[in-house]
C-alpha positions in Angstrom: 0.0 0.0 0.0 2.9 2.4 0.8 4.3 1.9 -2.7 0.9 2.6 -4.3 0.6 5.8 -2.2 4.0 6.9 -3.3 3.1 6.5 -6.9 -0.3 8.2 -6.2 1.6 11.2 -4.8 4.4 11.4 -7.4 2.0 11.5 -10.4 0.1 14.6 -9.2 3.5 16.2 -8.2 4.4 16.0 -11.9 1.0 17.5 -12.9 1.5 20.4 -10.4 5.0 21.0 -11.6 3.8 21.1 -15.3 1.0 23.5 -14.3 3.5 25.8 -12.5 5.8 25.8 -15.5 2.9 26.6 -17.9 1.8 29.4 -15.5 5.4 30.8 -15.7 5.0 30.8 -19.5 1.6 32.5 -19.3 3.1 35.1 -16.9 5.7 36.0 -19.4 3.5 36.2 -22.5 0.3 37.7 -21.0 1.6 41.2 -21.1 2.1 41.0 -24.9 -0.8 38.8 -26.0 -3.4 40.6 -28.2 -6.3 42.1 -26.4 -8.7 39.7 -28.1 -6.8 36.7 -26.6 -6.8 37.9 -23.0 -10.1 36.2 -22.2 -8.9 32.9 -23.6 -5.7 33.3 -21.8 -7.6 33.9 -18.5 -9.6 30.7 -19.1 -6.5 28.7 -19.7 -4.8 30.2 -16.6 -7.9 29.2 -14.5 -7.6 25.6 -15.7 -3.9 25.5 -14.9 -4.4 26.9 -11.4 -7.2 24.4 -10.8 -5.0 21.5 -12.0 -2.1 22.6 -9.9 -4.1 23.2 -6.7 -6.0 19.9 -7.1 -2.7 18.1 -7.6 -1.2 19.8 -4.5 -4.2 18.7 -2.4 -3.9 15.1 -3.6 -0.1 15.2 -2.8 -0.9 16.4 0.7 -3.6 13.7 1.3 -1.3 10.9 0.0 1.8 12.0 1.8 0.0 12.5 5.1 -1.7 9.0 5.0 -0.6 6.7 7.8 0.4 4.0 5.4 2.8 6.4 3.6 5.0 6.3 6.6 5.3 2.5 6.6 7.9 0.5 4.8 11.0 2.3 6.0 11.2 4.8 3.2 10.9 8.5 3.7 9.6 9.5 0.3 6.5 11.2 1.8 8.7 14.0 3.3 10.4 14.8 0.1 7.3 14.6 -2.1 5.2 16.5 0.5 7.8 19.2 0.8 8.1 19.6 -3.0 4.3 19.6 -3.4 3.9 22.4 -0.8 6.6 24.4 -2.6 4.9 24.0 -6.0 1.6 24.9 -4.4 3.1 28.1 -3.1 4.6 28.9 -6.5 1.2 28.4 -8.1 -0.4 30.8 -5.6 2.3 33.4 -6.3 2.0 33.1 -10.0 -1.8 33.3 -9.9 -1.6 36.5 -7.8 0.9 38.1 -10.2 -1.0 37.0 -13.3 -4.3 38.4 -11.8 -2.6 41.8 -11.5 -1.5 41.6 -15.1 -5.0 40.5 -16.2 -6.7 43.3 -14.3 -4.4 45.9 -16.0 -5.0 44.4 -19.4 -8.8 44.4 -19.0 -8.8 48.0 -17.6 -6.6 49.3 -20.4 -8.4 47.5 -23.1 
């Protein structure tokens, strides 16, 4: 069971990392995207944030499970720590992107 929990935590970690990377890209290109694409970009950003946050929640659940601590391996600490870091990065990026989106919508 512990091995299954490890796999069940590492897969969403990858999803969260990909979401954070894609948000970094969005953060860089959002200031220069055409005004007609801002709404579509906002929709995509919302999906990325949801995927990242959901994955971070799954990581926390699986790394905090009692069975994750059995088997003599300490993977749950490493994966849990990295999941929390990626979650904070997603929160930071979302806040910064929202500032850019607000400016873009106001300026038209």
